[in-house]
C-alpha positions, 0 to 999 in steps of 0.5 A: 481508477479503472477495474483491472485484475493482475497475474504475478509471476508466482503466486503470492500466499499469506495470512488471513484478511484481517491479520495484514495491514491491507485487510485492515485498512480496507476494513477501516475503510469501509467502516468510516464510509458507513459512518459517513452516512450515520454522522454527516459532519464527519466529512466537515471535521476530517476531509482535507480542507486547506484553509483549516489545516494552515489557519486553525491547525487541523493537521490531523485532516492529512490522515483522516482524509485518506479514510473518507470517500464520496460515493460507493463507486469511489471506495469500490475501485480504491479498495479493490486497487489496495487489495490486488496491488496492496497485498503484493507490495506487503508480502514484500515489505511486511505489515509495518513498513507498508503501513508506514508507506502508505500513510506517508504517500497519503499525507504527500498526496494531500500536501501537494493537492493542498499547494495546488487547490487551496480552495476546496476539500478533498477526500479519498485513499487515491493518493495513498494508493497511487503511491502502492501502484508506484511501490508495485511498479519498482518492485514488480515492473514486469507484472502485467495488469489486465485493464477492464479485464481485457488488455494486458499490460506491464505495470510499469507502463500501466503506472506511467500511464496513469501518471501522464493521464493524471498530469493532463488532466490536473493541468486542463482543470478536469473537475470533481477528481483531485488529480494532483493528490494522485501525483502527489502519491507518486511522487512520494512514492518515488522520494522513498524509493530514492531515499532507499537507493542512497541508503544503500548506495555503494560506490562500487556499484552503478545505480542500476546494479544497485537497484537490482541488488535492492530488489533481489534483497526484497524478494529473498526477504520475501522467499524466507517469509513464505518458507517460514511459514511452510515450516511452520504448517508442518510444525503444526501438522505434527503437533496435532498428529503427535503432540507438542512434546514430539516435537524436536528442539529445533522444531521447538525453537523455530515455533518459539521464533515465529510466535514472538515475531507474530507478536511483535507485528501485532503490536505494531 
């Protein structure tokens, strides 16, 4: 992955670091990276090794390999990408849906890499993160990504360019990088979005209009989520100033619903 930044068309607010799926994923990856030095056999047991998966039933490796990394720069660029792009996608989908998508893309990435390369183990979150990149390109196609912090490129073109480069390197046999795992994450993400479109298919609308309706629906959910958070902030300020008993019945109901929703998110 290359160093990049992004400039969304509107600011994305959000909860604290550990209250998001992205924050928790980053923390888990960092903790596992530390454990790799303390417990070296981790890679042998949890890296994705096709022979062990198919011949000995180590199917858990399709998930666990996503949390292992080979070097500081490997985990650094993956976590930077997860932070920037993952927060954008999670702000629309919510933590539960984002986490499910992330892990499924990682599994799909591992399966394609196994199909192409049976003899080598693979580690890293790149396949899952490529799925997140695909989701960003689908939901926010015109957001600008600053490659090397200098060159502005729309994210839809950025992701298409990455896919083309990975395919070229993978076919040419570039060593040391699981290019087909990257492509597997992208293809799994595409399958997910195709499923979303088919699920929402309306014969009275063409595919392009249906896609616009889907994106509009997702962004409307995001706006409602931010509006609820703003209402909660004002209610909490009122509690600090005047006490809970001075809240109106409507404000109390909003606070209770928000607390119930947060409890559900935490349990998921």
